[in-house]
Backbone as CSV, one residue per row, in Angstrom:
resi,resn,N_x,N_y,N_z,CA_x,CA_y,CA_z,C_x,C_y,C_z
1,MET,-40.440,38.846,54.928,-40.806,39.210,53.570,-39.779,40.096,52.892
2,LYS,-38.982,40.800,53.720,-37.982,41.681,53.139,-36.905,40.907,52.379
3,ASN,-36.755,39.579,52.690,-35.697,38.789,52.056,-36.081,38.308,50.662
4,LEU,-37.411,38.449,50.297,-37.840,37.930,49.000,-37.168,38.625,47.824
5,PRO,-37.122,39.960,47.820,-36.430,40.611,46.699,-34.978,40.199,46.609
6,THR,-34.336,40.052,47.762,-32.930,39.649,47.760,-32.770,38.247,47.190
7,PHE,-33.674,37.321,47.566,-33.619,35.955,47.063,-33.872,35.911,45.558
8,ALA,-34.869,36.731,45.137,-35.185,36.782,43.704,-34.017,37.343,42.910
9,THR,-33.355,38.340,43.512,-32.181,38.918,42.830,-31.065,37.901,42.713
10,LYS,-30.831,37.147,43.788,-29.790,36.116,43.748,-30.124,35.044,42.723
11,LEU,-31.430,34.665,42.696,-31.852,33.656,41.731,-31.655,34.147,40.301
12,LEU,-31.996,35.431,40.089,-31.815,36.008,38.754,-30.346,36.064,38.371
13,ASN,-29.516,36.471,39.341,-28.068,36.526,39.076,-27.509,35.133,38.785
14,MET,-28.026,34.135,39.526,-27.563,32.761,39.303,-27.946,32.284,37.906
15,ARG,-29.156,32.643,37.464,-29.586,32.262,36.106,-28.697,32.925,35.066
16,LYS,-28.365,34.199,35.312,-27.477,34.891,34.388,-26.106,34.218,34.312
17,VAL,-25.601,33.830,35.504,-24.297,33.148,35.541,-24.360,31.834,34.776
18,LEU,-25.460,31.095,34.979,-25.609,29.823,34.275,-25.707,30.032,32.767
19,ILE,-26.412,31.113,32.378,-26.509,31.419,30.942,-25.138,31.766,30.381
20,TYR,-24.373,32.590,31.158,-23.019,32.944,30.717,-22.150,31.707,30.583
21,ILE,-22.252,30.831,31.589,-21.467,29.585,31.554,-21.863,28.749,30.342
22,GLY,-23.184,28.677,30.087,-23.639,27.909,28.929,-23.139,28.499,27.619
23,VAL,-23.188,29.831,27.520,-22.709,30.493,26.298,-21.219,30.258,26.109
24,VAL,-20.461,30.423,27.218,-19.014,30.204,27.140,-18.702,28.755,26.768
25,ALA,-19.449,27.799,27.379,-19.233,26.382,27.067,-19.548,26.104,25.598
26,ALA,-20.633,26.722,25.094,-20.992,26.529,23.686,-19.922,27.106,22.765
27,LEU,-19.393,28.286,23.153,-18.340,28.900,22.343,-17.080,28.043,22.349
28,ILE,-16.744,27.500,23.529,-15.564,26.632,23.618,-15.768,25.384,22.775
29,LEU,-16.996,24.809,22.853,-17.295,23.614,22.051,-17.199,23.920,20.565
30,MET,-17.753,25.062,20.134,-17.677,25.458,18.724,-16.231,25.689,18.302
31,LEU,-15.443,26.270,19.221,-14.033,26.504,18.921,-13.291,25.185,18.756
32,CYS,-13.582,24.226,19.656,-12.930,22.913,19.564,-13.302,22.206,18.265
33,ILE,-14.595,22.308,17.897,-15.045,21.681,16.645,-14.358,22.339,15.451
34,SER,-14.251,23.670,15.478,-13.593,24.392,14.386,-12.124,24.008,14.276
35,ILE,-11.457,23.898,15.433,-10.044,23.501,15.433,-9.893,22.098,14.872
36,ARG,-10.824,21.208,15.279,-10.775,19.834,14.786,-10.975,19.784,13.274
37,LYS,-11.936,20.574,12.780,-12.182,20.603,11.338,-10.965,21.170,10.596
38,CYS,-10.382,22.217,11.164,-9.184,22.805,10.545,-8.046,21.792,10.509
39,GLN,-7.926,21.014,11.594,-6.876,19.997,11.634,-7.129,18.909,10.599
40,ASP,-8.413,18.510,10.441,-8.756,17.509,9.427,-8.425,18.025,8.025
41,ILE,-8.769,19.298,7.788,-8.463,19.892,6.476,-6.958,19.944,6.247
42,GLN,-6.209,20.304,7.295,-4.755,20.366,7.171,-4.174,18.984,6.909
43,ASP,-4.729,17.963,7.599,-4.261,16.598,7.378,-4.508,16.169,5.937
44,LYS,-5.696,16.521,5.408,-6.007,16.170,4.024,-5.085,16.899,3.048
45,LEU,-4.776,18.167,3.363,-3.853,18.920,2.513,-2.456,18.304,2.544
46,ASP,-2.028,17.859,3.734,-0.707,17.217,3.852,-0.665,15.926,3.057
47,ILE,-1.755,15.137,3.130,-1.819,13.882,2.376,-1.816,14.163,0.879
48,ALA,-2.584,15.182,0.456,-2.614,15.542,-0.961,-1.234,15.988,-1.435
49,ALA,-0.545,16.776,-0.610,0.798,17.230,-0.979,1.760,16.048,-1.076
50,ALA,1.631,15.093,-0.144,2.493,13.905,-0.181,2.225,13.074,-1.427
51,ASN,0.954,12.944,-1.819,0.614,12.180,-3.015,1.104,12.867,-4.286
52,ILE,1.023,14.202,-4.308,1.548,14.952,-5.459,3.055,14.750,-5.573
53,LYS,3.743,14.790,-4.433,5.193,14.571,-4.434,5.531,13.161,-4.903
54,ALA,4.737,12.179,-4.445,4.974,10.796,-4.859,4.760,10.637,-6.357
55,TYR,3.708,11.268,-6.886,3.430,11.191,-8.317,4.513,11.890,-9.127
56,ASP,4.974,13.042,-8.643,6.035,13.772,-9.332,7.323,12.955,-9.358
57,MET,7.626,12.277,-8.256,8.841,11.456,-8.209,8.710,10.246,-9.122
58,GLN,7.467,9.732,-9.251,7.241,8.604,-10.149,7.509,8.993,-11.597
59,LEU,7.199,10.238,-11.946,7.398,10.705,-13.321,8.822,11.178,-13.581
60,SER,9.590,11.387,-12.520,10.939,11.904,-12.683,11.898,10.782,-13.066
61,ASP,13.171,11.159,-13.217,14.203,10.196,-13.590,14.777,9.451,-12.392
62,GLU,14.352,9.803,-11.188,14.884,9.159,-9.990,14.116,7.870,-9.737
63,LYS,14.444,6.853,-10.498,13.706,5.598,-10.425,14.021,4.807,-9.157
64,ASN,15.153,5.081,-8.523,15.534,4.334,-7.338,14.962,4.933,-6.059
65,LYS,14.246,6.057,-6.189,13.656,6.690,-5.018,12.139,6.669,-5.160
66,ASN,11.467,6.393,-4.039,10.018,6.330,-4.054,9.458,7.019,-2.819
67,THR,8.323,7.655,-2.994,7.581,8.232,-1.889,6.229,7.549,-1.821
68,ALA,5.793,7.188,-0.620,4.575,6.408,-0.459,3.332,7.256,-0.728
69,TYR,2.388,6.669,-1.468,1.076,7.275,-1.600,0.281,7.022,-0.321
70,GLN,-0.628,7.939,-0.008,-1.452,7.802,1.191,-2.920,7.839,0.791
71,PHE,-3.611,6.721,1.011,-5.021,6.620,0.666,-5.815,6.076,1.848
72,THR,-7.086,6.438,1.904,-7.996,5.821,2.854,-8.527,4.524,2.243
73,ILE,-9.169,3.693,3.080,-9.755,2.462,2.569,-10.828,2.770,1.527
74,ASP,-11.622,3.820,1.769,-12.668,4.198,0.799,-12.053,4.590,-0.540
75,GLN,-10.948,5.330,-0.498,-10.280,5.718,-1.738,-9.691,4.492,-2.437
76,LEU,-9.132,3.573,-1.654,-8.563,2.357,-2.223,-9.630,1.552,-2.949
77,ASN,-10.828,1.498,-2.381,-11.918,0.744,-2.997,-12.569,1.500,-4.160
78,TYR,-12.375,2.829,-4.204,-13.045,3.647,-5.217,-12.181,3.897,-6.449
79,PHE,-10.900,4.170,-6.257,-10.032,4.534,-7.376,-9.936,3.395,-8.384
80,GLN,-9.877,3.764,-9.664,-9.867,2.783,-10.745,-8.478,2.596,-11.363
81,ASP,-7.438,3.010,-10.657,-6.081,2.776,-11.139,-5.825,1.276,-11.223
82,SER,-5.255,0.827,-12.326,-5.093,-0.613,-12.566,-4.238,-1.288,-11.493
83,ILE,-3.165,-0.618,-11.064,-2.290,-1.216,-10.042,-3.015,-1.298,-8.705
84,LEU,-3.750,-0.243,-8.339,-4.511,-0.266,-7.088,-5.552,-1.378,-7.102
85,ILE,-6.184,-1.575,-8.243,-7.185,-2.639,-8.358,-6.535,-4.003,-8.152
86,GLU,-5.359,-4.210,-8.763,-4.644,-5.477,-8.597,-4.269,-5.718,-7.136
87,LEU,-3.714,-4.692,-6.490,-3.311,-4.825,-5.092,-4.509,-5.102,-4.199
88,ASN,-5.607,-4.414,-4.447,-6.801,-4.592,-3.636,-7.372,-5.994,-3.807
89,GLU,-7.337,-6.508,-5.034,-7.820,-7.866,-5.280,-6.942,-8.895,-4.566
90,THR,-5.635,-8.661,-4.549,-4.727,-9.591,-3.879,-4.979,-9.632,-2.384
91,ARG,-5.147,-8.467,-1.765,-5.369,-8.467,-0.312,-6.728,-9.073,0.037
92,LYS,-7.731,-8.954,-0.877,-9.020,-9.600,-0.646,-8.888,-11.115,-0.772
93,GLU,-8.046,-11.574,-1.709,-7.792,-13.007,-1.836,-7.119,-13.556,-0.577
94,LEU,-6.308,-12.736,0.073,-5.662,-13.135,1.324,-6.599,-13.001,2.524
95,LYS,-7.814,-12.512,2.286,-8.845,-12.356,3.319,-8.394,-11.435,4.448
96,ILE,-7.800,-10.303,4.055,-7.360,-9.305,5.030,-8.432,-8.218,5.130
97,LYS,-8.950,-7.993,6.327,-10.006,-7.014,6.545,-9.461,-5.588,6.428
98,ASP,-10.390,-4.669,6.172,-10.012,-3.256,6.033,-9.292,-2.741,7.274
99,SER,-9.806,-3.100,8.454,-9.255,-2.575,9.701,-7.866,-3.125,10.011
100,LYS,-7.492,-4.241,9.387,-6.202,-4.877,9.666,-5.132,-4.520,8.634
101,LEU,-5.539,-3.875,7.551,-4.590,-3.549,6.478,-3.710,-2.378,6.886
102,LYS,-2.398,-2.535,6.729,-1.446,-1.472,7.074,-0.897,-0.779,5.825
103,SER,-0.465,-1.554,4.838,0.079,-0.952,3.620,0.101,-1.975,2.498
104,LEU,0.197,-1.452,1.271,0.293,-2.275,0.069,1.478,-1.793,-0.758
105,GLN,2.181,-2.733,-1.353,3.335,-2.380,-2.182,3.276,-3.155,-3.498
106,TYR,3.679,-2.469,-4.556,3.724,-3.075,-5.888,5.157,-2.967,-6.396
107,ILE,5.757,-4.108,-6.685,7.154,-4.136,-7.143,7.203,-4.830,-8.499
108,SER,7.621,-4.101,-9.513,7.723,-4.653,-10.858,9.160,-4.521,-11.353
109,SER,9.688,-5.603,-11.916,11.058,-5.575,-12.425,11.173,-6.540,-13.606
110,SER,12.162,-6.310,-14.425,12.435,-7.197,-15.559,13.933,-7.232,-15.800
111,PHE,14.384,-8.323,-16.375,15.813,-8.444,-16.660,15.997,-9.292,-17.922
112,SER,17.059,-8.987,-18.645,17.337,-9.708,-19.886,18.840,-9.753,-20.128
113,LYS,19.241,-10.656,-20.987,20.655,-10.817,-21.332,20.742,-11.371,-22.743
114,THR,21.642,-10.818,-23.523,21.812,-11.257,-24.904,23.054,-12.132,-25.033
115,ASP,22.868,-13.295,-25.626,23.983,-14.197,-25.936,24.046,-14.384,-27.446
116,THR,25.252,-14.267,-27.987,25.450,-14.405,-29.434,26.409,-15.552,-29.716
117,VAL,25.995,-16.413,-30.612,26.823,-17.551,-31.016,27.178,-17.395,-32.498
118,ILE,28.462,-17.438,-32.780,28.938,-17.367,-34.166,29.668,-18.667,-34.481
119,VAL,29.130,-19.414,-35.383,29.706,-20.702,-35.762,30.664,-20.512,-36.939
120,GLU,31.756,-21.270,-36.928,32.757,-21.130,-37.997,32.200,-21.558,-39.347
121,ASP,31.395,-22.593,-39.353,30.832,-23.058,-40.620,29.592,-22.245,-40.981
122,THR,29.313,-22.184,-42.250,28.133,-21.469,-42.734,26.887,-22.281,-42.439
123,ILE,25.941,-21.646,-41.771,24.685,-22.323,-41.431,23.589,-21.914,-42.422
124,PHE,23.541,-20.625,-42.724,22.505,-20.112,-43.608,23.114,-19.819,-44.986
125,LYS,22.564,-20.418,-46.007,23.144,-20.335,-47.341,22.774,-19.043,-48.069
126,ASP,21.597,-18.506,-47.788,21.149,-17.314,-48.486,21.843,-16.087,-47.905
127,ILE,22.539,-15.319,-48.735,23.281,-14.142,-48.266,22.333,-13.095,-47.666
128,ALA,21.162,-13.017,-48.187,20.208,-12.008,-47.713,19.392,-12.487,-46.518
129,PHE,19.705,-13.704,-46.030,18.883,-14.264,-44.953,19.078,-13.487,-43.649
130,SER,17.970,-13.120,-43.020,17.986,-12.459,-41.709,16.624,-12.675,-41.067
131,LEU,16.632,-13.110,-39.809,15.381,-13.378,-39.101,15.458,-12.768,-37.705
132,ASP,14.437,-12.009,-37.347,14.356,-11.402,-36.017,12.925,-11.583,-35.517
133,THR,12.736,-12.455,-34.549,11.390,-12.762,-34.081,11.370,-12.873,-32.556
134,ILE,10.177,-12.705,-31.996,9.996,-12.794,-30.537,8.933,-13.843,-30.240
135,ILE,9.251,-14.727,-29.311,8.291,-15.736,-28.860,8.152,-15.621,-27.347
136,GLY,6.976,-15.965,-26.816,6.774,-15.902,-25.376,5.407,-15.349,-25.025
137,ASP,5.286,-14.778,-23.816,4.030,-14.210,-23.350,4.317,-12.971,-22.498
138,ASP,3.356,-12.591,-21.653,3.516,-11.369,-20.858,4.625,-11.484,-19.812
139,TRP,4.978,-12.706,-19.425,5.929,-12.894,-18.329,7.306,-13.342,-18.800
140,TYR,7.354,-13.934,-19.968,8.632,-14.457,-20.464,8.645,-14.324,-21.984
141,SER,9.738,-13.813,-22.519,9.846,-13.681,-23.967,11.295,-13.932,-24.398
142,VAL,11.449,-14.369,-25.628,12.774,-14.628,-26.206,12.848,-13.947,-27.562
143,ASN,13.815,-13.070,-27.702,14.086,-12.433,-28.989,15.162,-13.262,-29.693
144,LEU,14.774,-13.893,-30.781,15.686,-14.777,-31.522,16.096,-14.102,-32.823
145,GLY,17.411,-13.949,-32.989,17.923,-13.326,-34.202,18.856,-14.281,-34.955
146,LEU,18.595,-14.477,-36.223,19.415,-15.342,-37.079,19.883,-14.509,-38.272
147,LYS,21.169,-14.642,-38.612,21.708,-13.829,-39.700,22.802,-14.593,-40.448
148,TYR,22.825,-14.403,-41.751,23.857,-15.031,-42.592,25.233,-14.483,-42.199
149,PRO,26.280,-15.312,-42.144,26.259,-16.725,-42.566,26.040,-17.688,-41.393
150,SER,26.382,-17.250,-40.129,26.352,-18.229,-39.049,26.170,-17.558,-37.673
151,THR,25.366,-16.517,-37.630,25.180,-15.792,-36.360,23.810,-16.112,-35.764
152,ILE,23.842,-16.487,-34.482,22.611,-16.770,-33.731,22.646,-15.922,-32.460
153,ALA,21.651,-15.071,-32.277,21.567,-14.213,-31.087,20.270,-14.506,-30.337
154,VAL,20.406,-14.698,-29.042,19.251,-15.018,-28.202,19.185,-14.020,-27.048
155,THR,18.028,-13.383,-26.884,17.837,-12.426,-25.778,16.579,-12.797,-24.991
156,PRO,16.731,-13.553,-23.918,15.563,-13.859,-23.087,15.271,-12.700,-22.129
157,GLU,13.994,-12.470,-21.838,13.590,-11.426,-20.896,12.522,-11.976,-19.952
158,PHE,12.707,-11.719,-18.680,11.777,-12.190,-17.660,11.188,-10.984,-16.922
159,LYS,9.915,-11.081,-16.591,9.234,-10.014,-15.857,8.754,-10.542,-14.511
160,SER,8.984,-9.761,-13.478,8.553,-10.138,-12.135,7.670,-9.037,-11.557
161,VAL,6.521,-9.423,-11.022,5.622,-8.486,-10.338,5.279,-9.071,-8.979
162,LYS,5.602,-8.338,-7.946,5.328,-8.794,-6.575,4.311,-7.861,-5.919
163,HIS,3.346,-8.442,-5.254,2.401,-7.711,-4.433,2.761,-7.967,-2.969
164,VAL,3.061,-6.898,-2.247,3.422,-7.014,-0.834,2.280,-6.421,-0.010
165,VAL,1.692,-7.254,0.832,0.560,-6.842,1.661,0.968,-6.940,3.124
166,ILE,0.937,-5.811,3.827,1.324,-5.764,5.239,0.069,-5.528,6.076
167,SER,-0.146,-6.410,7.047,-1.335,-6.325,7.878,-0.989,-6.697,9.321
168,THR,-1.921,-6.456,10.216,-1.729,-6.800,11.625,-2.785,-7.806,12.055
169,ARG,-2.392,-8.623,13.012,-3.319,-9.606,13.577,-3.085,-9.711,15.077
170,LYS,-4.146,-10.047,15.792,-4.039,-10.309,17.211,-3.778,-11.802,17.408
171,GLU,-2.676,-12.118,18.060,-2.327,-13.509,18.327,-1.972,-13.670,19.794
172,THR,-2.139,-14.872,20.285,-1.821,-15.136,21.683,-0.310,-15.133,21.889
173,VAL,0.104,-14.620,23.059,1.536,-14.587,23.371,2.075,-16.008,23.494
174,ASN,1.360,-16.830,24.230,1.727,-18.240,24.369,0.951,-19.059,23.345
175,PRO,1.354,-20.299,23.109,0.610,-21.135,22.168,-0.874,-21.161,22.514
176,PRO,-1.743,-21.017,21.514,-3.184,-20.951,21.793,-3.721,-22.255,22.377
177,LYS,-4.660,-22.104,23.311,-5.310,-23.273,23.903,-6.217,-23.934,22.873
178,LYS,-6.425,-25.213,23.031,-7.253,-25.942,22.082,-8.724,-25.558,22.215
179,PHE,-9.166,-25.331,23.445,-10.566,-24.993,23.670,-10.763,-23.491,23.476
180,PHE,-11.743,-23.103,22.651,-11.868,-21.696,22.253,-12.181,-20.780,23.431
181,LEU,-12.896,-21.257,24.447,-13.193,-20.412,25.596,-11.930,-20.029,26.358
182,PHE,-10.995,-20.961,26.449,-9.732,-20.682,27.121,-8.908,-19.659,26.333
183,ARG,-9.036,-19.699,24.977,-8.278,-18.760,24.148,-8.742,-17.324,24.364
184,TRP,-10.006,-17.135,24.738,-10.535,-15.789,24.961,-9.788,-15.058,26.073
185,PHE,-9.341,-15.818,27.079,-8.724,-15.205,28.252,-7.192,-15.198,28.181
186,GLN,-6.651,-15.672,27.074,-5.196,-15.648,26.933,-4.711,-14.240,26.562
187,LYS,-3.534,-13.884,27.021,-2.944,-12.593,26.697,-2.587,-12.562,25.216
188,LYS,-2.927,-11.447,24.574,-2.705,-11.333,23.125,-1.761,-10.179,22.817
189,MET,-1.163,-10.253,21.649,-0.262,-9.216,21.164,-0.564,-8.955,19.695
190,THR,-0.144,-7.778,19.225,-0.329,-7.422,17.815,0.886,-7.864,17.017
191,VAL,0.644,-8.664,16.009,1.722,-9.212,15.180,1.583,-8.669,13.758
192,VAL,2.686,-8.223,13.196,2.697,-7.715,11.826,2.984,-8.875,10.867
193,HIS,2.116,-9.043,9.879,2.286,-10.094,8.879,2.590,-9.457,7.521
194,VAL,3.534,-10.023,6.833,3.903,-9.542,5.498,3.694,-10.684,4.507
195,ASP,2.771,-10.492,3.573,2.509,-11.488,2.536,3.072,-10.985,1.214
196,VAL,3.919,-11.802,0.607,4.511,-11.466,-0.690,3.950,-12.433,-1.736
197,VAL,3.261,-11.890,-2.712,2.637,-12.709,-3.754,3.337,-12.410,-5.075
198,GLU,4.020,-13.402,-5.621,4.673,-13.280,-6.921,3.660,-13.654,-7.998
199,LYS,3.400,-12.728,-8.921,2.373,-12.945,-9.940,2.883,-13.710,-11.157
200,ASN,4.211,-13.777,-11.331,4.755,-14.511,-12.469,4.572,-16.014,-12.232
201,PRO,3.794,-16.697,-13.089,3.525,-18.124,-12.870,4.752,-19.003,-13.054
202,TYR,5.807,-18.480,-13.701,7.002,-19.280,-13.932,8.008,-19.168,-12.780
203,SER,7.753,-18.269,-11.860,8.697,-18.042,-10.768,8.537,-19.122,-9.705
204,GLY,9.662,-19.623,-9.216,9.643,-20.597,-8.140,9.558,-19.902,-6.789
205,ASP,9.317,-20.670,-5.754,9.255,-20.116,-4.403,10.637,-19.646,-3.975
206,SER,10.674,-18.497,-3.321,11.930,-17.968,-2.801,11.755,-17.618,-1.336
207,GLU,12.851,-17.590,-0.604,12.789,-17.316,0.827,12.813,-15.822,1.087
208,SER,11.935,-15.365,1.964,11.878,-13.959,2.343,11.843,-13.868,3.861
209,ARG,12.454,-12.837,4.392,12.448,-12.625,5.836,12.267,-11.150,6.118
210,TYR,11.349,-10.831,7.006,11.047,-9.455,7.370,11.096,-9.326,8.883
211,ILE,11.765,-8.287,9.336,11.952,-8.078,10.764,11.400,-6.710,11.134
212,GLU,10.563,-6.672,12.152,10.056,-5.403,12.657,10.765,-5.075,13.971
213,ILE,11.303,-3.886,14.063,11.981,-3.440,15.266,10.949,-2.837,16.206
214,ILE,10.802,-3.407,17.375,9.844,-2.934,18.362,10.547,-2.042,19.348
215,LYS,10.091,-0.782,19.458,10.723,0.176,20.357,9.955,0.249,21.682
């Protein structure tokens, strides 16, 4: 019977140790959660800073330099920016899932050239004659200028808008088997696909090649 107090004391001490361990474990867990939240906040701040820098560069005179915007899929689906809406619609037309989307790019360019023809003979009889008009649409336009006595100026302008959608897909290393059950057990790899969609309806097909360096 003399051992009962000793056993009870050991049991009490063991409970205290377990309580201490539980408290310490809870504190460590809370610390880990706090660190994780702080890291998430820092990541969001870094993304916000990167987007501010990208926007500032877009407004600056450095047109040949670009910084990438960073958005989540939810932000991409929520933001009402006209270019983002166009890009998002294009990738949906390509049937690219949210989880497979890597990046989106919008490339807009235009070019024009003026040609002037001066004929030796008088074409327009009225000394005050002068005509300056534009014909075309959103993708192609021609500025036609006519002036007494024999000057004809033509300035065609073309606009190109490309949507570049980069995504990943799982594909078999070897040619896929015809029977779908056999394809399940084939070794697969991640392949990067780049889709370039030219929005100008007058543009013909052009050859593009993209190479990814695998380290």
